[in-house]
C-alpha positions, 0 to 999 in steps of 0.5 A: 652172865654178861647180860645179867651184868647189865643189872649192875651197869644200871644199879651202880654204873648209872644210878649211883656213879653217873651222878658224879658226872652230872653233879657239877652241872646240877650244882651250878644250875641249882646252887647246891652246897657240897653237903646237899650234893652229898645228901643226894648220894646218901639218899641213894644209899639209904634206899639201897639199905632198905632194899638190902634189908627187904630183898630176902623177904621180897625174893621169898615171895616173888623169886630171885628172877622176878625181884631182879627184874622189878628192881631194875625196872624201878631203878630205870623209872627213877632215873628217867623221872630225875629229868622232870624236876629240879626240886631238892626234895623230889630229887632226894626221893627219886635218888632213894627209890633208885637205891631201893631198886639197885639193892634188889638188883644187886642182892638177887643178882649176886645170888643168881650169879652164885647159883650159876657159877656153882656149875663151873667151880674152876671159873667161879671167881671170873664169872662172879667178877663178870657180874659185878664188873657190869658196873664198869660197863655203866661207868664207861657208857656214861663217860661216852654218853653224858658229856655231849648231853651235859652241854645242853643241861643236866636234865637231858643226861638223866633222861638218857640214863633212864632210856638206856636203863629201860633198854638194859631191862629189855635185853636182860629179861630173856637171859633171866629165864635161863638162869637157875632160880630160888625163892626163900631157901636160896636167898636167906633162910639159912641160919648159920652164924655170921660171926666168922665174917665179923672182921670182913664186915668191919673192913667192908664198912670202911670200904663203903664210907671211903669208896663212895666219897671218891666216886661222888666227888672226884669229878668235882675235884678234877674240875676245881683243880683245873683238870676238867678237860680230862674228865671224859678220859678219866671216867672212861679209863676208870670204867674200863679198869672196872671191866678188866678187874676180874682178870687182875684179881682172879688169882689173888681172890682165889689163893690168898688166905682169909680176907687178905685179897680184900686188904690188898684191894683196899690198900690199892684203893687208898693209894688211888684215892690219895694220888690226886691229893699229891699231884694233879699232873694228868699222869697222876690223875689217870693212874688214880682212876686206873687203880681205883677202877681196877679195885673197887668193885673187886672188893664187892666181888670178893665179899660174895666169894668169901661168903661162899667160902665161909658159909653153907649154901643155904646161908649164902644169900643171907651172907650176901644180904648182910654184906650189902646192908653194911655196904649201904650203911657205909655209903650213907655216911660217906657222902654226908661226911665228905660233903660236910668236910668239903664245905669247910676250909679244907674243901674237897681236898680234906674230904677226899683225904679222909676217905683215903684214910678210911680205906687204909683203915679198912685194909688194916682190918682185913689183913691177917684175919683168919676166916673159918671153914676155908676148906669151902671152895669158892 
């Protein structure tokens, strides 16, 4: 499971979140507006949406393991190619392709992790958390790898991410062959109704909008607030919190009824997102990163747990894919909305404030909503 989690390190930690570290250098060099900067991550989210929609069909033909490896390879090559051009249209296309690959990795990786965790039901929450927490490894690695390279320019940073992603692909391949595989029957052909998850879907849409705004623009906000010297420590702490989050949320995710664990996670995210707006003291900023990093991928993990708890096994992949599509749709809107707001009189403070409110709304949607079939174990 640890090697499988390298897929998450590439698909999210490198392909999506590391962009926040590279963004200030790209804006300065290429004279981007915040709207265009947000559009780059929106393009990634549109690709993620397409990948989530097509993953069941592709996996039906190729199997989970081959689709996972192909998605990881596509993501790695797209990241490497970002070092070759400064043209906005080309970069938008490459960000799109990285999103497609990332979704293939996450949908099939989530299904592979669910099948592997089935053999250890008492540890399934922790095992799934290890897979999804791989994004934290990518965030931590980018915090250590990128700042020295950004002194020389943003192209070197993209090249380093691409090379690191190809190395992750090579490390993952031997582990894939040892995992249980399924084709269409294991990913998405079950026809069970998704209606019991409708409130969780609504909350997850809010999560997609709110969390990606923070993860896209928080580094730019720190630099604009005079806390640029704190960026490396902040990003590393956030990544470390992601890695450790399965330990924090394992018990609540297992024992809280319905989607209340999701509600608690999103409330923590809203507090973390609001803290920099209330104070730019280093302690407040680091606490923000700790709270946010310790919760945001726990929400992603919980959607797989909730799917397994609510739906019969043949529909697990379909449920995971549905959550991924909603996630991608929210992520498409989030950077565009925040970027447009940030170009206005309110600046980044207004954009990040709206993202915190959206996360708070999602916490309210998830609270108190009963989920049918809760007797199904995670």
